[in-house]
C-alpha positions as CSV (number, residue, x, y, z in Angstrom):
1,X,-94.0,-50.1,124.3
2,X,-90.6,-48.5,124.5
3,X,-90.6,-49.2,128.2
4,X,-90.4,-52.9,127.5
5,X,-87.2,-52.6,125.4
6,X,-84.2,-51.7,127.6
7,X,-80.6,-52.8,128.0
8,X,-79.5,-55.5,130.4
9,X,-77.8,-54.3,133.6
10,X,-74.1,-54.9,133.2
11,X,-73.9,-56.7,136.6
12,X,-76.4,-59.3,135.4
13,X,-75.0,-59.9,131.9
14,X,-71.4,-60.2,133.3
15,X,-72.3,-62.8,135.9
16,X,-70.1,-65.9,135.7
17,X,-73.1,-68.4,135.4
18,X,-74.6,-66.3,132.6
19,X,-71.4,-66.1,130.7
20,X,-70.6,-69.8,131.2
21,X,-74.1,-70.8,130.0
22,X,-73.7,-68.6,127.0
23,X,-70.4,-70.2,126.0
24,X,-71.6,-73.7,126.7
25,X,-74.7,-73.4,124.5
26,X,-72.9,-71.3,121.9
27,X,-75.4,-68.5,122.3
28,X,-73.3,-65.3,122.2
29,X,-76.1,-62.8,122.7
30,X,-77.8,-64.6,125.6
31,X,-76.1,-62.3,128.2
32,X,-77.5,-59.1,126.7
33,X,-81.1,-60.6,126.7
34,X,-81.0,-62.7,129.9
35,X,-83.0,-59.9,131.7
36,X,-86.0,-60.4,129.4
37,X,-86.0,-64.1,130.1
38,X,-85.8,-63.7,133.8
39,X,-88.3,-60.9,133.9
40,X,-90.8,-62.9,131.9
41,X,-90.3,-66.1,133.9
42,X,-90.7,-64.4,137.3
43,X,-93.7,-62.2,136.2
44,X,-95.6,-65.2,134.8
45,X,-94.9,-67.3,137.8
46,X,-96.1,-64.5,140.1
47,X,-99.3,-64.2,138.1
48,X,-99.8,-68.0,138.4
49,X,-99.1,-68.2,142.2
50,X,-100.6,-64.9,143.5
51,X,-102.3,-62.6,141.0
52,X,-104.6,-65.1,139.2
53,X,-105.8,-66.8,142.4
54,X,-106.4,-63.5,144.2
55,X,-108.4,-61.8,141.4
56,X,-110.2,-65.0,140.4
57,X,-111.5,-65.4,144.0
58,X,-112.5,-61.7,144.1
59,X,-114.3,-61.7,140.7
60,X,-115.7,-65.2,140.8
61,X,-116.4,-65.9,144.5
62,X,-119.0,-68.6,143.7
63,X,-117.0,-70.3,141.0
64,X,-113.2,-70.3,141.4
65,X,-113.1,-71.5,145.1
66,X,-115.2,-74.5,144.1
67,X,-112.8,-75.7,141.5
68,X,-110.8,-78.8,142.3
69,X,-107.0,-78.7,142.3
70,X,-106.6,-79.8,138.6
71,X,-109.1,-77.1,137.4
72,X,-107.5,-74.4,139.5
73,X,-104.1,-75.1,138.1
74,X,-105.5,-75.2,134.6
75,X,-107.4,-71.9,135.2
76,X,-104.3,-70.1,136.5
77,X,-102.2,-71.4,133.7
78,X,-104.8,-70.1,131.2
79,X,-104.8,-66.7,132.9
80,X,-101.0,-66.5,132.4
81,X,-101.4,-67.7,128.8
82,X,-104.1,-65.1,128.1
83,X,-101.9,-62.3,129.5
84,X,-98.8,-63.5,127.8
85,X,-100.4,-64.0,124.4
86,X,-102.0,-60.5,124.5
87,X,-98.8,-58.8,125.6
88,X,-96.4,-60.6,123.2
89,X,-98.8,-60.0,120.2
90,X,-99.0,-56.3,120.9
91,X,-95.2,-56.1,121.3
92,X,-94.6,-58.1,118.1
93,X,-97.0,-55.8,116.1
94,X,-95.3,-52.7,117.6
95,X,-91.9,-54.0,116.6
96,X,-93.0,-54.9,113.0
97,X,-94.3,-51.4,112.5
98,X,-91.7,-49.3,114.4
99,X,-88.4,-51.1,114.1
100,X,-86.5,-49.1,111.5
101,X,-83.4,-51.3,111.6
102,X,-85.6,-54.4,111.0
103,X,-87.4,-52.6,108.2
104,X,-84.1,-52.2,106.2
105,X,-84.0,-56.0,105.9
106,X,-87.4,-56.5,104.4
107,X,-86.4,-56.2,100.8
108,X,-86.6,-59.5,98.9
109,X,-83.9,-60.2,96.3
110,X,-81.3,-58.1,98.2
111,X,-78.4,-60.3,99.5
112,X,-77.5,-57.9,102.3
113,X,-81.1,-57.7,103.4
114,X,-81.3,-61.5,103.4
115,X,-78.2,-61.8,105.5
116,X,-79.7,-59.3,107.9
117,X,-82.8,-61.4,108.2
118,X,-80.8,-64.6,108.9
119,X,-77.9,-63.3,111.1
120,X,-78.9,-59.8,112.1
121,X,-80.4,-58.6,115.4
122,X,-82.0,-55.4,116.6
123,X,-82.8,-54.5,120.2
124,X,-86.5,-54.7,119.5
125,X,-86.4,-58.1,117.9
126,X,-84.1,-59.3,120.7
127,X,-86.7,-58.2,123.2
128,X,-89.4,-60.2,121.5
129,X,-87.2,-63.2,121.4
130,X,-86.2,-62.8,125.1
131,X,-89.8,-62.4,126.4
132,X,-91.0,-65.3,124.3
133,X,-88.1,-67.5,125.5
134,X,-88.9,-66.6,129.1
135,X,-92.5,-67.6,128.8
136,X,-91.8,-70.9,127.1
137,X,-89.1,-71.6,129.7
138,X,-91.8,-71.1,132.4
139,X,-94.2,-73.3,130.3
140,X,-91.5,-76.0,130.3
141,X,-91.1,-75.8,134.1
142,X,-94.9,-75.9,134.6
143,X,-95.3,-78.8,132.2
144,X,-92.7,-80.8,134.0
145,X,-93.9,-79.9,137.5
146,X,-97.5,-80.8,136.6
147,X,-96.8,-83.6,134.2
148,X,-99.7,-85.6,135.6
149,X,-102.1,-82.8,134.7
150,X,-100.8,-81.6,131.3
151,X,-99.2,-84.8,130.0
152,X,-96.1,-85.5,127.9
153,X,-97.5,-83.6,124.9
154,X,-97.4,-80.3,126.7
155,X,-93.9,-81.0,127.9
156,X,-92.6,-81.8,124.4
157,X,-94.3,-78.7,123.0
158,X,-92.7,-76.5,125.6
159,X,-89.3,-78.0,125.2
160,X,-89.4,-77.5,121.4
161,X,-90.5,-73.9,121.8
162,X,-87.6,-73.2,124.2
163,X,-85.1,-74.8,121.8
164,X,-86.4,-72.9,118.8
165,X,-86.4,-69.5,120.5
166,X,-83.1,-70.1,122.2
167,X,-81.5,-70.3,118.7
168,X,-82.3,-66.6,118.3
169,X,-79.4,-65.9,120.7
170,X,-76.8,-67.2,118.2
171,X,-78.2,-64.8,116.8
172,X,-80.3,-66.6,114.1
173,X,-83.4,-65.4,112.2
174,X,-84.3,-62.8,114.8
175,X,-86.0,-60.9,112.0
176,X,-88.7,-63.5,112.0
177,X,-89.3,-63.6,115.7
178,X,-92.1,-61.0,115.7
179,X,-93.6,-62.7,112.7
180,X,-94.0,-66.2,114.2
181,X,-94.9,-64.8,117.6
182,X,-98.0,-63.4,115.9
183,X,-99.3,-67.0,115.9
184,X,-100.3,-66.0,119.5
185,X,-102.9,-63.6,118.1
186,X,-105.4,-66.4,118.2
187,X,-104.5,-67.5,121.8
188,X,-106.5,-64.9,123.7
189,X,-109.6,-66.2,122.0
190,X,-108.5,-69.7,122.6
191,X,-108.3,-69.0,126.4
192,X,-111.6,-67.1,126.4
193,X,-113.3,-70.1,124.9
194,X,-111.9,-72.3,127.7
195,X,-112.9,-69.8,130.4
196,X,-116.5,-69.8,129.0
197,X,-116.8,-73.6,129.6
198,X,-115.7,-73.1,133.2
199,X,-118.0,-70.2,134.2
200,X,-121.3,-71.6,132.7
201,X,-121.2,-69.9,129.3
202,X,-120.9,-73.2,127.3
203,X,-122.9,-72.9,124.1
204,X,-123.7,-69.2,124.7
205,X,-123.6,-66.5,122.1
206,X,-120.5,-65.1,123.8
207,X,-118.7,-68.4,123.2
208,X,-120.0,-68.7,119.7
209,X,-119.0,-65.2,118.6
210,X,-115.6,-65.7,120.3
211,X,-115.3,-69.0,118.5
212,X,-115.6,-67.3,115.1
213,X,-113.0,-64.7,116.2
214,X,-110.8,-67.6,117.1
215,X,-111.2,-69.2,113.8
216,X,-110.7,-65.9,111.9
217,X,-107.5,-65.0,113.7
218,X,-106.2,-68.5,113.5
219,X,-106.8,-68.7,109.8
220,X,-105.3,-65.2,109.1
221,X,-102.3,-65.5,111.3
222,X,-101.4,-69.2,111.3
223,X,-102.6,-70.5,108.0
224,X,-102.2,-67.5,105.6
225,X,-99.5,-65.3,107.2
226,X,-97.7,-68.3,108.8
227,X,-97.5,-70.3,105.6
228,X,-96.1,-67.4,103.6
229,X,-93.6,-66.5,106.3
230,X,-92.6,-70.2,106.6
231,X,-91.8,-70.2,102.9
232,X,-89.8,-66.9,103.2
233,X,-87.7,-68.1,106.2
234,X,-87.1,-71.5,104.5
235,X,-85.8,-69.7,101.3
236,X,-83.6,-67.4,103.4
237,X,-82.0,-70.1,105.5
238,X,-81.4,-72.5,102.6
239,X,-80.0,-69.7,100.4
240,X,-77.6,-68.7,103.1
241,X,-76.5,-72.3,103.8
242,X,-75.7,-73.0,100.1
243,X,-74.4,-69.5,99.3
244,X,-72.7,-68.1,102.5
245,X,-71.5,-64.4,102.6
246,X,-68.6,-63.6,100.4
247,X,-65.3,-62.8,102.0
248,X,-65.3,-59.3,100.5
249,X,-67.9,-57.0,99.1
250,X,-67.8,-53.7,97.2
251,X,-67.8,-50.7,99.5
252,X,-70.1,-48.8,97.1
253,X,-71.7,-49.5,93.8
254,X,-69.2,-49.2,91.0
255,X,-66.3,-48.6,93.4
256,X,-63.0,-50.5,93.2
257,X,-62.4,-50.4,96.9
258,X,-63.5,-53.5,98.9
259,X,-64.2,-54.0,102.6
260,X,-64.8,-57.1,104.7
261,X,-68.5,-58.1,104.7
262,X,-70.2,-57.6,108.1
263,X,-71.2,-61.3,108.0
264,X,-67.9,-62.6,106.7
265,X,-67.3,-66.2,107.8
266,X,-70.9,-66.7,108.8
267,X,-72.9,-69.6,107.5
268,X,-75.9,-71.6,108.5
269,X,-74.7,-75.1,109.5
270,X,-76.6,-78.0,107.8
271,X,-77.9,-79.3,111.2
272,X,-79.2,-75.9,112.2
273,X,-81.0,-75.4,108.9
274,X,-82.6,-78.9,109.1
275,X,-83.6,-78.6,112.8
276,X,-85.2,-75.1,112.4
277,X,-87.0,-75.7,109.1
278,X,-88.2,-79.2,110.2
279,X,-89.7,-77.7,113.4
280,X,-91.3,-74.8,111.5
281,X,-92.8,-77.3,109.0
282,X,-94.2,-79.5,111.7
283,X,-95.8,-76.5,113.4
284,X,-97.4,-75.4,110.1
285,X,-98.7,-78.9,109.6
286,X,-100.2,-78.9,113.1
287,X,-101.9,-75.6,112.3
288,X,-103.5,-77.1,109.2
289,X,-104.7,-80.1,111.2
290,X,-106.1,-78.0,114.0
291,X,-107.9,-75.6,111.6
292,X,-109.5,-78.5,109.7
293,X,-110.8,-79.8,113.0
294,X,-112.2,-76.4,113.9
295,X,-114.1,-76.2,110.6
296,X,-115.6,-79.6,111.2
297,X,-116.9,-78.7,114.6
298,X,-118.4,-75.4,113.4
299,X,-120.0,-77.2,110.4
300,X,-121.6,-79.8,112.7
301,X,-123.4,-77.0,114.6
302,X,-125.3,-76.1,111.5
303,X,-125.6,-79.5,109.8
304,X,-126.6,-81.5,112.9
305,X,-124.0,-84.1,111.9
306,X,-123.7,-86.3,115.0
307,X,-120.6,-87.9,113.6
308,X,-118.8,-84.7,113.1
309,X,-115.9,-84.0,115.4
310,X,-117.2,-82.3,118.6
311,X,-113.9,-81.5,120.3
312,X,-110.8,-79.8,119.0
313,X,-107.5,-80.0,120.9
314,X,-105.4,-77.0,120.0
315,X,-102.0,-76.8,121.8
316,X,-103.5,-78.8,124.7
317,X,-106.8,-76.9,124.9
318,X,-110.0,-79.0,124.5
319,X,-112.3,-76.8,122.5
320,X,-116.0,-77.6,121.9
321,X,-116.9,-75.0,119.3
322,X,-119.7,-77.0,117.9
323,X,-121.5,-78.6,120.8
324,X,-120.2,-76.7,123.8
325,X,-119.9,-80.1,125.6
326,X,-116.8,-80.9,127.6
327,X,-115.2,-84.3,127.0
328,X,-116.7,-86.8,129.5
329,X,-113.3,-88.3,130.1
330,X,-111.9,-84.9,131.0
331,X,-114.8,-84.3,133.4
332,X,-114.2,-87.7,135.1
333,X,-110.5,-86.9,135.5
334,X,-111.3,-83.5,137.1
335,X,-113.9,-85.1,139.4
336,X,-111.4,-87.6,140.6
337,X,-108.8,-85.0,141.5
């Protein structure tokens, strides 16, 4: 994965529009990560426009060409989502286990480590933030361009994600970027489930087994790991807001000499703490809601409860884990397109 972490070309980072945007948005590290954003955006749009249609026609000659426009757009977007979620999850795990600079900030109860988690940045964490921001910027563009297909909910979700990941270029809580990106570990299974509905595998064992993998990764990453990480980032941000770095700190334990602290003058503004932590809390609440709906649908498969929820909408995906039946309204909309 080292090949995906590389410095931004000086000619690109020094471009006047990039510098102006960085100053206007108060995102000082944006110029050194702009290449990740542009690379991700262009790559994912190329997959959507060319790669997905080409290979989908090649591998599914009797299925993909017969899709209507709405379904083809949805299919190609899901292909991008599948590739992106797989790539960013692998990259995030690699960073968590291999970033030595980041590892130095893991210690709880250490003020310097806490300040590193809130204000620090490493090249690897910057890469995760950049690639994620590039994808969500593409997602925002697609949600706006195909608003009639995806609806305002998709647009709002994409806009929120762009805003949250852009804050990492202040820099701000870059330590936690690989952590929360791991929410995407369940997304490949989410996309596979959707693909099964479109290629005639609805209700099959493949879809059922994939559904349980989806639920398992969703519970482990979003409910367990996500909740604990949400508590840790909340503690770090609020602690730094109410107790900002001291002007001076001891150069060494027991030494009389003092030096300026590396984060001297830094502090988390109240508005930033509220915006970030509120967004994080809302996302966790959505995860709890989505997971409860998943459990209901799986339970209905075994209990035969006709009143149980049959469809689960997770981040805009209509899942039918229990019955394998697509929403009638969705089928009618696609048939009319």
